[in-house]
PDB file of N, CA, C, O and CB in Angstrom:
ATOM      1  N   MET A   1     102.230  87.340 112.880  1.00  0.00           N
ATOM      2  CA  MET A   1     102.684  87.785 111.572  1.00  0.00           C
ATOM      3  C   MET A   1     103.344  86.626 110.848  1.00  0.00           C
ATOM      4  O   MET A   1     104.166  85.918 111.430  1.00  0.00           O
ATOM      5  CB  MET A   1     103.656  88.975 111.699  1.00  0.00           C
ATOM      6  N   ALA A   2     103.008  86.432 109.631  1.00  0.00           N
ATOM      7  CA  ALA A   2     103.517  85.300 108.867  1.00  0.00           C
ATOM      8  C   ALA A   2     104.885  85.568 108.239  1.00  0.00           C
ATOM      9  O   ALA A   2     105.587  84.623 107.879  1.00  0.00           O
ATOM     10  CB  ALA A   2     102.532  84.937 107.790  1.00  0.00           C
ATOM     11  N   ILE A   3     105.272  86.823 108.102  1.00  0.00           N
ATOM     12  CA  ILE A   3     106.592  87.144 107.554  1.00  0.00           C
ATOM     13  C   ILE A   3     107.580  87.288 108.708  1.00  0.00           C
ATOM     14  O   ILE A   3     107.346  88.033 109.660  1.00  0.00           O
ATOM     15  CB  ILE A   3     106.546  88.453 106.692  1.00  0.00           C
ATOM     16  N   LYS A   4     108.677  86.564 108.603  1.00  0.00           N
ATOM     17  CA  LYS A   4     109.723  86.590 109.637  1.00  0.00           C
ATOM     18  C   LYS A   4     110.995  87.202 109.057  1.00  0.00           C
ATOM     19  O   LYS A   4     111.316  87.001 107.885  1.00  0.00           O
ATOM     20  CB  LYS A   4     110.007  85.154 110.184  1.00  0.00           C
ATOM     21  N   TYR A   5     111.707  87.943 109.884  1.00  0.00           N
ATOM     22  CA  TYR A   5     112.931  88.628 109.456  1.00  0.00           C
ATOM     23  C   TYR A   5     114.191  88.036 110.092  1.00  0.00           C
ATOM     24  O   TYR A   5     115.244  88.674 110.104  1.00  0.00           O
ATOM     25  CB  TYR A   5     112.838  90.106 109.795  1.00  0.00           C
ATOM     26  N   ASP A   6     114.080  86.821 110.616  1.00  0.00           N
ATOM     27  CA  ASP A   6     115.236  86.182 111.246  1.00  0.00           C
ATOM     28  C   ASP A   6     116.409  86.070 110.286  1.00  0.00           C
ATOM     29  O   ASP A   6     117.563  86.231 110.683  1.00  0.00           O
ATOM     30  CB  ASP A   6     114.860  84.803 111.760  1.00  0.00           C
ATOM     31  N   LYS A   7     116.105  85.791 109.010  1.00  0.00           N
ATOM     32  CA  LYS A   7     117.162  85.661 108.007  1.00  0.00           C
ATOM     33  C   LYS A   7     117.902  86.991 107.811  1.00  0.00           C
ATOM     34  O   LYS A   7     119.106  87.004 107.558  1.00  0.00           O
ATOM     35  CB  LYS A   7     116.569  85.180 106.667  1.00  0.00           C
ATOM     36  N   LEU A   8     117.178  88.101 107.930  1.00  0.00           N
ATOM     37  CA  LEU A   8     117.809  89.421 107.807  1.00  0.00           C
ATOM     38  C   LEU A   8     118.876  89.607 108.866  1.00  0.00           C
ATOM     39  O   LEU A   8     120.014  89.962 108.561  1.00  0.00           O
ATOM     40  CB  LEU A   8     116.762  90.537 107.916  1.00  0.00           C
ATOM     41  N   PHE A   9     118.502  89.365 110.113  1.00  0.00           N
ATOM     42  CA  PHE A   9     119.434  89.608 111.213  1.00  0.00           C
ATOM     43  C   PHE A   9     120.590  88.601 111.194  1.00  0.00           C
ATOM     44  O   PHE A   9     121.704  88.929 111.604  1.00  0.00           O
ATOM     45  CB  PHE A   9     118.695  89.540 112.557  1.00  0.00           C
ATOM     46  N   ALA A  10     120.330  87.380 110.722  1.00  0.00           N
ATOM     47  CA  ALA A  10     121.411  86.400 110.586  1.00  0.00           C
ATOM     48  C   ALA A  10     122.383  86.828 109.484  1.00  0.00           C
ATOM     49  O   ALA A  10     123.596  86.695 109.647  1.00  0.00           O
ATOM     50  CB  ALA A  10     120.836  84.995 110.279  1.00  0.00           C
ATOM     51  N   LEU A  11     121.864  87.338 108.367  1.00  0.00           N
ATOM     52  CA  LEU A  11     122.719  87.801 107.280  1.00  0.00           C
ATOM     53  C   LEU A  11     123.531  89.016 107.702  1.00  0.00           C
ATOM     54  O   LEU A  11     124.708  89.136 107.362  1.00  0.00           O
ATOM     55  CB  LEU A  11     121.882  88.131 106.047  1.00  0.00           C
ATOM     56  N   MET A  12     122.898  89.913 108.443  1.00  0.00           N
ATOM     57  CA  MET A  12     123.622  91.085 108.949  1.00  0.00           C
ATOM     58  C   MET A  12     124.785  90.647 109.829  1.00  0.00           C
ATOM     59  O   MET A  12     125.891  91.173 109.704  1.00  0.00           O
ATOM     60  CB  MET A  12     122.675  92.015 109.741  1.00  0.00           C
ATOM     61  N   GLU A  13     124.543  89.690 110.712  1.00  0.00           N
ATOM     62  CA  GLU A  13     125.600  89.193 111.590  1.00  0.00           C
ATOM     63  C   GLU A  13     126.713  88.535 110.774  1.00  0.00           C
ATOM     64  O   GLU A  13     127.897  88.750 111.033  1.00  0.00           O
ATOM     65  CB  GLU A  13     125.025  88.193 112.613  1.00  0.00           C
ATOM     66  N   GLN A  14     126.321  87.743 109.799  1.00  0.00           N
ATOM     67  CA  GLN A  14     127.289  87.060 108.945  1.00  0.00           C
ATOM     68  C   GLN A  14     128.179  88.061 108.203  1.00  0.00           C
ATOM     69  O   GLN A  14     129.377  87.831 108.039  1.00  0.00           O
ATOM     70  CB  GLN A  14     126.566  86.156 107.943  1.00  0.00           C
ATOM     71  N   LYS A  15     127.586  89.173 107.756  1.00  0.00           N
ATOM     72  CA  LYS A  15     128.333  90.184 107.003  1.00  0.00           C
ATOM     73  C   LYS A  15     128.975  91.241 107.900  1.00  0.00           C
ATOM     74  O   LYS A  15     129.672  92.133 107.415  1.00  0.00           O
ATOM     75  CB  LYS A  15     127.418  90.859 106.007  1.00  0.00           C
ATOM     76  N   GLY A  16     128.738  91.139 109.207  1.00  0.00           N
ATOM     77  CA  GLY A  16     129.319  92.096 110.137  1.00  0.00           C
ATOM     78  C   GLY A  16     128.683  93.476 110.062  1.00  0.00           C
ATOM     79  O   GLY A  16     129.339  94.482 110.330  1.00  0.00           O
ATOM     80  N   ILE A  17     127.402  93.525 109.696  1.00  0.00           N
ATOM     81  CA  ILE A  17     126.685  94.794 109.578  1.00  0.00           C
ATOM     82  C   ILE A  17     125.823  94.989 110.818  1.00  0.00           C
ATOM     83  O   ILE A  17     124.997  94.140 111.154  1.00  0.00           O
ATOM     84  CB  ILE A  17     125.813  94.832 108.284  1.00  0.00           C
ATOM     85  N   LYS A  18     126.023  96.102 111.484  1.00  0.00           N
ATOM     86  CA  LYS A  18     125.265  96.436 112.697  1.00  0.00           C
ATOM     87  C   LYS A  18     124.014  97.228 112.330  1.00  0.00           C
ATOM     88  O   LYS A  18     123.942  97.824 111.255  1.00  0.00           O
ATOM     89  CB  LYS A  18     126.141  97.244 113.691  1.00  0.00           C
ATOM     90  N   LYS A  19     123.034  97.232 113.225  1.00  0.00           N
ATOM     91  CA  LYS A  19     121.800  97.992 113.006  1.00  0.00           C
ATOM     92  C   LYS A  19     122.101  99.473 112.807  1.00  0.00           C
ATOM     93  O   LYS A  19     121.417 100.153 112.042  1.00  0.00           O
ATOM     94  CB  LYS A  19     120.836  97.805 114.188  1.00  0.00           C
ATOM     95  N   ASN A  20     123.113  99.963 113.488  1.00  0.00           N
ATOM     96  CA  ASN A  20     123.486 101.371 113.349  1.00  0.00           C
ATOM     97  C   ASN A  20     123.874 101.691 111.903  1.00  0.00           C
ATOM     98  O   ASN A  20     123.616 102.795 111.423  1.00  0.00           O
ATOM     99  CB  ASN A  20     124.648 101.715 114.301  1.00  0.00           C
ATOM    100  N   HIS A  21     124.489 100.737 111.212  1.00  0.00           N
ATOM    101  CA  HIS A  21     124.864 100.948 109.807  1.00  0.00           C
ATOM    102  C   HIS A  21     123.618 101.175 108.949  1.00  0.00           C
ATOM    103  O   HIS A  21     123.649 101.982 108.019  1.00  0.00           O
ATOM    104  CB  HIS A  21     125.670  99.737 109.270  1.00  0.00           C
ATOM    105  N   LEU A  22     122.529 100.476 109.249  1.00  0.00           N
ATOM    106  CA  LEU A  22     121.282 100.667 108.511  1.00  0.00           C
ATOM    107  C   LEU A  22     120.738 102.076 108.729  1.00  0.00           C
ATOM    108  O   LEU A  22     120.198 102.690 107.809  1.00  0.00           O
ATOM    109  CB  LEU A  22     120.238  99.622 108.936  1.00  0.00           C
ATOM    110  N   ARG A  23     120.883 102.579 109.944  1.00  0.00           N
ATOM    111  CA  ARG A  23     120.381 103.917 110.278  1.00  0.00           C
ATOM    112  C   ARG A  23     121.229 105.029 109.679  1.00  0.00           C
ATOM    113  O   ARG A  23     120.730 106.127 109.434  1.00  0.00           O
ATOM    114  CB  ARG A  23     120.322 104.086 111.779  1.00  0.00           C
ATOM    115  N   THR A  24     122.499 104.754 109.443  1.00  0.00           N
ATOM    116  CA  THR A  24     123.406 105.826 109.008  1.00  0.00           C
ATOM    117  C   THR A  24     123.917 105.663 107.585  1.00  0.00           C
ATOM    118  O   THR A  24     124.757 106.448 107.143  1.00  0.00           O
ATOM    119  CB  THR A  24     124.575 105.900 109.936  1.00  0.00           C
ATOM    120  N   HIS A  25     123.432 104.665 106.858  1.00  0.00           N
ATOM    121  CA  HIS A  25     123.878 104.443 105.481  1.00  0.00           C
ATOM    122  C   HIS A  25     123.588 105.696 104.660  1.00  0.00           C
ATOM    123  O   HIS A  25     122.482 106.233 104.725  1.00  0.00           O
ATOM    124  CB  HIS A  25     123.175 103.194 104.853  1.00  0.00           C
ATOM    125  N   LYS A  26     124.569 106.170 103.889  1.00  0.00           N
ATOM    126  CA  LYS A  26     124.412 107.469 103.218  1.00  0.00           C
ATOM    127  C   LYS A  26     123.386 107.459 102.087  1.00  0.00           C
ATOM    128  O   LYS A  26     122.781 108.496 101.817  1.00  0.00           O
ATOM    129  CB  LYS A  26     125.738 107.914 102.671  1.00  0.00           C
ATOM    130  N   GLU A  27     123.168 106.327 101.417  1.00  0.00           N
ATOM    131  CA  GLU A  27     122.217 106.291 100.306  1.00  0.00           C
ATOM    132  C   GLU A  27     120.878 105.661 100.669  1.00  0.00           C
ATOM    133  O   GLU A  27     119.845 106.054 100.125  1.00  0.00           O
ATOM    134  CB  GLU A  27     122.816 105.542  99.157  1.00  0.00           C
ATOM    135  N   HIS A  28     120.880 104.696 101.574  1.00  0.00           N
ATOM    136  CA  HIS A  28     119.682 103.899 101.856  1.00  0.00           C
ATOM    137  C   HIS A  28     119.372 103.874 103.349  1.00  0.00           C
ATOM    138  O   HIS A  28     119.292 102.805 103.953  1.00  0.00           O
ATOM    139  CB  HIS A  28     119.859 102.468 101.334  1.00  0.00           C
ATOM    140  N   ARG A  29     119.203 105.023 103.927  1.00  0.00           N
ATOM    141  CA  ARG A  29     118.964 105.135 105.371  1.00  0.00           C
ATOM    142  C   ARG A  29     117.638 104.491 105.771  1.00  0.00           C
ATOM    143  O   ARG A  29     116.611 104.704 105.126  1.00  0.00           O
ATOM    144  CB  ARG A  29     118.977 106.607 105.800  1.00  0.00           C
ATOM    145  N   ILE A  30     117.675 103.700 106.844  1.00  0.00           N
ATOM    146  CA  ILE A  30     116.476 103.050 107.375  1.00  0.00           C
ATOM    147  C   ILE A  30     116.272 103.544 108.804  1.00  0.00           C
ATOM    148  O   ILE A  30     117.182 103.477 109.630  1.00  0.00           O
ATOM    149  CB  ILE A  30     116.599 101.477 107.327  1.00  0.00           C
ATOM    150  N   TYR A  31     115.070 104.042 109.084  1.00  0.00           N
ATOM    151  CA  TYR A  31     114.777 104.631 110.382  1.00  0.00           C
ATOM    152  C   TYR A  31     114.742 103.596 111.506  1.00  0.00           C
ATOM    153  O   TYR A  31     114.403 102.433 111.286  1.00  0.00           O
ATOM    154  CB  TYR A  31     113.462 105.360 110.322  1.00  0.00           C
ATOM    155  N   SER A  32     115.091 104.032 112.694  1.00  0.00           N
ATOM    156  CA  SER A  32     115.122 103.172 113.880  1.00  0.00           C
ATOM    157  C   SER A  32     113.789 102.471 114.109  1.00  0.00           C
ATOM    158  O   SER A  32     113.757 101.283 114.430  1.00  0.00           O
ATOM    159  CB  SER A  32     115.491 103.988 115.111  1.00  0.00           C
ATOM    160  N   ARG A  33     112.697 103.196 113.945  1.00  0.00           N
ATOM    161  CA  ARG A  33     111.370 102.607 114.208  1.00  0.00           C
ATOM    162  C   ARG A  33     111.061 101.470 113.238  1.00  0.00           C
ATOM    163  O   ARG A  33     110.341 100.536 113.591  1.00  0.00           O
ATOM    164  CB  ARG A  33     110.276 103.685 114.110  1.00  0.00           C
ATOM    165  N   VAL A  34     111.601 101.540 112.016  1.00  0.00           N
ATOM    166  CA  VAL A  34     111.394 100.469 111.040  1.00  0.00           C
ATOM    167  C   VAL A  34     112.179  99.229 111.466  1.00  0.00           C
ATOM    168  O   VAL A  34     111.672  98.110 111.389  1.00  0.00           O
ATOM    169  CB  VAL A  34     111.824 100.926 109.616  1.00  0.00           C
ATOM    170  N   ILE A  35     113.405  99.431 111.910  1.00  0.00           N
ATOM    171  CA  ILE A  35     114.232  98.317 112.389  1.00  0.00           C
ATOM    172  C   ILE A  35     113.575  97.661 113.598  1.00  0.00           C
ATOM    173  O   ILE A  35     113.534  96.435 113.694  1.00  0.00           O
ATOM    174  CB  ILE A  35     115.658  98.804 112.750  1.00  0.00           C
ATOM    175  N   GLU A  36     113.063  98.469 114.517  1.00  0.00           N
ATOM    176  CA  GLU A  36     112.372  97.944 115.698  1.00  0.00           C
ATOM    177  C   GLU A  36     111.132  97.154 115.285  1.00  0.00           C
ATOM    178  O   GLU A  36     110.841  96.108 115.865  1.00  0.00           O
ATOM    179  CB  GLU A  36     111.980  99.092 116.653  1.00  0.00           C
ATOM    180  N   SER A  37     110.408  97.646 114.292  1.00  0.00           N
ATOM    181  CA  SER A  37     109.213  96.952 113.813  1.00  0.00           C
ATOM    182  C   SER A  37     109.580  95.574 113.259  1.00  0.00           C
ATOM    183  O   SER A  37     108.880  94.594 113.512  1.00  0.00           O
ATOM    184  CB  SER A  37     108.497  97.791 112.732  1.00  0.00           C
ATOM    185  N   MET A  38     110.680  95.502 112.503  1.00  0.00           N
ATOM    186  CA  MET A  38     111.109  94.212 111.956  1.00  0.00           C
ATOM    187  C   MET A  38     111.510  93.253 113.066  1.00  0.00           C
ATOM    188  O   MET A  38     111.234  92.057 112.980  1.00  0.00           O
ATOM    189  CB  MET A  38     112.275  94.404 110.983  1.00  0.00           C
ATOM    190  N   GLN A  39     112.155  93.760 114.100  1.00  0.00           N
ATOM    191  CA  GLN A  39     112.558  92.909 115.221  1.00  0.00           C
ATOM    192  C   GLN A  39     111.345  92.306 115.912  1.00  0.00           C
ATOM    193  O   GLN A  39     111.421  91.206 116.459  1.00  0.00           O
ATOM    194  CB  GLN A  39     113.391  93.707 116.227  1.00  0.00           C
ATOM    195  N   LYS A  40     110.216  93.032 115.889  1.00  0.00           N
ATOM    196  CA  LYS A  40     108.990  92.565 116.527  1.00  0.00           C
ATOM    197  C   LYS A  40     108.087  91.812 115.559  1.00  0.00           C
ATOM    198  O   LYS A  40     106.989  91.398 115.928  1.00  0.00           O
ATOM    199  CB  LYS A  40     108.238  93.735 117.122  1.00  0.00           C
ATOM    200  N   GLY A  41     108.548  91.632 114.308  1.00  0.00           N
ATOM    201  CA  GLY A  41     107.752  90.914 113.313  1.00  0.00           C
ATOM    202  C   GLY A  41     106.694  91.766 112.654  1.00  0.00           C
ATOM    203  O   GLY A  41     105.729  91.238 112.101  1.00  0.00           O
ATOM    204  N   GLY A  42     106.860  93.093 112.703  1.00  0.00           N
ATOM    205  CA  GLY A  42     105.873  94.002 112.126  1.00  0.00           C
ATOM    206  C   GLY A  42     105.998  94.119 110.621  1.00  0.00           C
ATOM    207  O   GLY A  42     106.892  93.538 110.006  1.00  0.00           O
ATOM    208  N   ASN A  43     105.087  94.879 110.041  1.00  0.00           N
ATOM    209  CA  ASN A  43     105.068  95.085 108.600  1.00  0.00           C
ATOM    210  C   ASN A  43     106.087  96.142 108.186  1.00  0.00           C
ATOM    211  O   ASN A  43     106.314  97.118 108.901  1.00  0.00           O
ATOM    212  CB  ASN A  43     103.670  95.491 108.140  1.00  0.00           C
ATOM    213  N   VAL A  44     106.691  95.933 107.029  1.00  0.00           N
ATOM    214  CA  VAL A  44     107.535  96.943 106.397  1.00  0.00           C
ATOM    215  C   VAL A  44     107.134  97.029 104.934  1.00  0.00           C
ATOM    216  O   VAL A  44     106.589  96.077 104.376  1.00  0.00           O
ATOM    217  CB  VAL A  44     109.059  96.605 106.551  1.00  0.00           C
ATOM    218  N   ASP A  45     107.403  98.164 104.321  1.00  0.00           N
ATOM    219  CA  ASP A  45     107.010  98.330 102.926  1.00  0.00           C
ATOM    220  C   ASP A  45     108.109  97.863 101.971  1.00  0.00           C
ATOM    221  O   ASP A  45     109.227  97.557 102.386  1.00  0.00           O
ATOM    222  CB  ASP A  45     106.664  99.788 102.649  1.00  0.00           C
ATOM    223  N   MET A  46     107.767  97.817 100.698  1.00  0.00           N
ATOM    224  CA  MET A  46     108.705  97.342  99.690  1.00  0.00           C
ATOM    225  C   MET A  46     109.890  98.294  99.512  1.00  0.00           C
ATOM    226  O   MET A  46     110.969  97.859  99.109  1.00  0.00           O
ATOM    227  CB  MET A  46     107.989  97.156  98.364  1.00  0.00           C
ATOM    228  N   VAL A  47     109.712  99.560  99.800  1.00  0.00           N
ATOM    229  CA  VAL A  47     110.829 100.512  99.732  1.00  0.00           C
ATOM    230  C   VAL A  47     111.903 100.085 100.730  1.00  0.00           C
ATOM    231  O   VAL A  47     113.094 100.122 100.418  1.00  0.00           O
ATOM    232  CB  VAL A  47     110.346 101.976 100.029  1.00  0.00           C
ATOM    233  N   THR A  48     111.489  99.683 101.917  1.00  0.00           N
ATOM    234  CA  THR A  48     112.437  99.230 102.935  1.00  0.00           C
ATOM    235  C   THR A  48     113.122  97.939 102.503  1.00  0.00           C
ATOM    236  O   THR A  48     114.334  97.797 102.665  1.00  0.00           O
ATOM    237  CB  THR A  48     111.725  99.026 104.279  1.00  0.00           C
ATOM    238  N   ILE A  49     112.361  97.002 101.957  1.00  0.00           N
ATOM    239  CA  ILE A  49     112.947  95.746 101.473  1.00  0.00           C
ATOM    240  C   ILE A  49     113.981  96.049 100.393  1.00  0.00           C
ATOM    241  O   ILE A  49     115.060  95.456 100.382  1.00  0.00           O
ATOM    242  CB  ILE A  49     111.843  94.791 100.921  1.00  0.00           C
ATOM    243  N   ASN A  50     113.659  96.963  99.493  1.00  0.00           N
ATOM    244  CA  ASN A  50     114.578  97.363  98.436  1.00  0.00           C
ATOM    245  C   ASN A  50     115.864  97.951  99.025  1.00  0.00           C
ATOM    246  O   ASN A  50     116.960  97.615  98.575  1.00  0.00           O
ATOM    247  CB  ASN A  50     113.906  98.379  97.503  1.00  0.00           C
ATOM    248  N   LYS A  51     115.736  98.822 100.023  1.00  0.00           N
ATOM    249  CA  LYS A  51     116.903  99.428 100.668  1.00  0.00           C
ATOM    250  C   LYS A  51     117.773  98.366 101.335  1.00  0.00           C
ATOM    251  O   LYS A  51     118.998  98.388 101.211  1.00  0.00           O
ATOM    252  CB  LYS A  51     116.461 100.472 101.703  1.00  0.00           C
ATOM    253  N   LEU A  52     117.132  97.439 102.042  1.00  0.00           N
ATOM    254  CA  LEU A  52     117.879  96.382 102.714  1.00  0.00           C
ATOM    255  C   LEU A  52     118.641  95.518 101.713  1.00  0.00           C
ATOM    256  O   LEU A  52     119.795  95.160 101.948  1.00  0.00           O
ATOM    257  CB  LEU A  52     116.937  95.515 103.543  1.00  0.00           C
ATOM    258  N   CYS A  53     117.997  95.186 100.604  1.00  0.00           N
ATOM    259  CA  CYS A  53     118.666  94.377  99.581  1.00  0.00           C
ATOM    260  C   CYS A  53     119.849  95.129  98.974  1.00  0.00           C
ATOM    261  O   CYS A  53     120.878  94.525  98.670  1.00  0.00           O
ATOM    262  CB  CYS A  53     117.671  93.979  98.476  1.00  0.00           C
ATOM    263  N   ALA A  54     119.710  96.433  98.799  1.00  0.00           N
ATOM    264  CA  ALA A  54     120.810  97.234  98.264  1.00  0.00           C
ATOM    265  C   ALA A  54     121.977  97.273  99.250  1.00  0.00           C
ATOM    266  O   ALA A  54     123.131  97.093  98.859  1.00  0.00           O
ATOM    267  CB  ALA A  54     120.332  98.666  97.947  1.00  0.00           C
ATOM    268  N   ILE A  55     121.679  97.504 100.514  1.00  0.00           N
ATOM    269  CA  ILE A  55     122.726  97.587 101.537  1.00  0.00           C
ATOM    270  C   ILE A  55     123.439  96.246 101.693  1.00  0.00           C
ATOM    271  O   ILE A  55     124.667  96.190 101.757  1.00  0.00           O
ATOM    272  CB  ILE A  55     122.129  98.029 102.888  1.00  0.00           C
ATOM    273  N   LEU A  56     122.653  95.158 101.753  1.00  0.00           N
ATOM    274  CA  LEU A  56     123.211  93.833 102.020  1.00  0.00           C
ATOM    275  C   LEU A  56     123.621  93.082 100.751  1.00  0.00           C
ATOM    276  O   LEU A  56     124.184  91.989 100.819  1.00  0.00           O
ATOM    277  CB  LEU A  56     122.209  93.010 102.787  1.00  0.00           C
ATOM    278  N   GLU A  57     123.330  93.685  99.585  1.00  0.00           N
ATOM    279  CA  GLU A  57     123.629  93.052  98.301  1.00  0.00           C
ATOM    280  C   GLU A  57     123.058  91.635  98.252  1.00  0.00           C
ATOM    281  O   GLU A  57     123.782  90.652  98.097  1.00  0.00           O
ATOM    282  CB  GLU A  57     125.150  93.023  98.056  1.00  0.00           C
ATOM    283  N   CYS A  58     121.728  91.570  98.391  1.00  0.00           N
ATOM    284  CA  CYS A  58     121.056  90.279  98.455  1.00  0.00           C
ATOM    285  C   CYS A  58     119.698  90.355  97.776  1.00  0.00           C
ATOM    286  O   CYS A  58     119.310  91.403  97.261  1.00  0.00           O
ATOM    287  CB  CYS A  58     120.901  89.822  99.911  1.00  0.00           C
ATOM    288  N   GLN A  59     118.987  89.251  97.778  1.00  0.00           N
ATOM    289  CA  GLN A  59     117.631  89.159  97.248  1.00  0.00           C
ATOM    290  C   GLN A  59     116.638  89.148  98.415  1.00  0.00           C
ATOM    291  O   GLN A  59     117.013  88.792  99.533  1.00  0.00           O
ATOM    292  CB  GLN A  59     117.464  87.885  96.360  1.00  0.00           C
ATOM    293  N   PRO A  60     115.370  89.534  98.173  1.00  0.00           N
ATOM    294  CA  PRO A  60     114.388  89.539  99.259  1.00  0.00           C
ATOM    295  C   PRO A  60     114.281  88.213 100.005  1.00  0.00           C
ATOM    296  O   PRO A  60     114.106  88.208 101.224  1.00  0.00           O
ATOM    297  CB  PRO A  60     113.047  89.901  98.714  1.00  0.00           C
ATOM    298  N   GLY A  61     114.381  87.104  99.305  1.00  0.00           N
ATOM    299  CA  GLY A  61     114.301  85.793  99.948  1.00  0.00           C
ATOM    300  C   GLY A  61     115.455  85.513 100.888  1.00  0.00           C
ATOM    301  O   GLY A  61     115.379  84.608 101.719  1.00  0.00           O
ATOM    302  N   ASP A  62     116.528  86.287 100.761  1.00  0.00           N
ATOM    303  CA  ASP A  62     117.674  86.136 101.658  1.00  0.00           C
ATOM    304  C   ASP A  62     117.437  86.794 103.013  1.00  0.00           C
ATOM    305  O   ASP A  62     118.158  86.519 103.972  1.00  0.00           O
ATOM    306  CB  ASP A  62     118.916  86.723 101.016  1.00  0.00           C
ATOM    307  N   ILE A  63     116.413  87.676 103.097  1.00  0.00           N
ATOM    308  CA  ILE A  63     116.218  88.439 104.337  1.00  0.00           C
ATOM    309  C   ILE A  63     114.860  88.243 104.991  1.00  0.00           C
ATOM    310  O   ILE A  63     114.650  88.692 106.118  1.00  0.00           O
ATOM    311  CB  ILE A  63     116.410  89.885 104.063  1.00  0.00           C
ATOM    312  N   LEU A  64     113.937  87.584 104.307  1.00  0.00           N
ATOM    313  CA  LEU A  64     112.637  87.333 104.925  1.00  0.00           C
ATOM    314  C   LEU A  64     112.102  85.978 104.502  1.00  0.00           C
ATOM    315  O   LEU A  64     112.498  85.428 103.474  1.00  0.00           O
ATOM    316  CB  LEU A  64     111.638  88.437 104.557  1.00  0.00           C
ATOM    317  N   ALA A  65     111.209  85.459 105.299  1.00  0.00           N
ATOM    318  CA  ALA A  65     110.608  84.162 105.029  1.00  0.00           C
ATOM    319  C   ALA A  65     109.150  84.162 105.446  1.00  0.00           C
ATOM    320  O   ALA A  65     108.778  84.770 106.449  1.00  0.00           O
ATOM    321  CB  ALA A  65     111.370  83.051 105.752  1.00  0.00           C
ATOM    322  N   TYR A  66     108.338  83.481 104.676  1.00  0.00           N
ATOM    323  CA  TYR A  66     106.935  83.291 105.013  1.00  0.00           C
ATOM    324  C   TYR A  66     106.795  82.060 105.879  1.00  0.00           C
ATOM    325  O   TYR A  66     107.257  80.977 105.519  1.00  0.00           O
ATOM    326  CB  TYR A  66     106.067  83.169 103.745  1.00  0.00           C
ATOM    327  N   THR A  67     106.158  82.229 107.016  1.00  0.00           N
ATOM    328  CA  THR A  67     105.882  81.113 107.906  1.00  0.00           C
ATOM    329  C   THR A  67     104.396  81.099 108.185  1.00  0.00           C
ATOM    330  O   THR A  67     103.878  82.038 108.789  1.00  0.00           O
ATOM    331  CB  THR A  67     106.703  81.213 109.225  1.00  0.00           C
ATOM    332  N   PRO A  68     103.681  80.039 107.754  1.00  0.00           N
ATOM    333  CA  PRO A  68     102.242  79.992 107.985  1.00  0.00           C
ATOM    334  C   PRO A  68     101.915  80.119 109.480  1.00  0.00           C
ATOM    335  O   PRO A  68     102.585  79.542 110.336  1.00  0.00           O
ATOM    336  CB  PRO A  68     101.660  78.686 107.423  1.00  0.00           C
ATOM    337  N   GLU A  69     100.877  80.885 109.757  1.00  0.00           N
ATOM    338  CA  GLU A  69     100.432  81.014 111.153  1.00  0.00           C
ATOM    339  C   GLU A  69      99.611  79.796 111.526  1.00  0.00           C
ATOM    340  O   GLU A  69      98.950  79.194 110.680  1.00  0.00           O
ATOM    341  CB  GLU A  69      99.604  82.317 111.367  1.00  0.00           C
ATOM    342  N   ASP A  70      99.659  79.440 112.799  1.00  0.00           N
ATOM    343  CA  ASP A  70      98.894  78.288 113.280  1.00  0.00           C
ATOM    344  C   ASP A  70      97.440  78.632 113.431  1.00  0.00           C
ATOM    345  O   ASP A  70      96.642  77.781 113.827  1.00  0.00           O
ATOM    346  CB  ASP A  70      99.445  77.788 114.600  1.00  0.00           C
TER     347      ASP A  70
END
């Protein structure tokens, strides 16, 4: 997968936000299976990216990066 979410998890750590907070956020809840998919480099939709940006108060480029595949 060419999209990497390492920046997401680094930003979460920097802001002190745990994965559980993503699952239990009252306005922008993100399901466990989606979080697991991101950890494995899987695909997520733009609705999820939008929710993450709202929760983390950031831009999409702050949480994901394109890395060309070999």
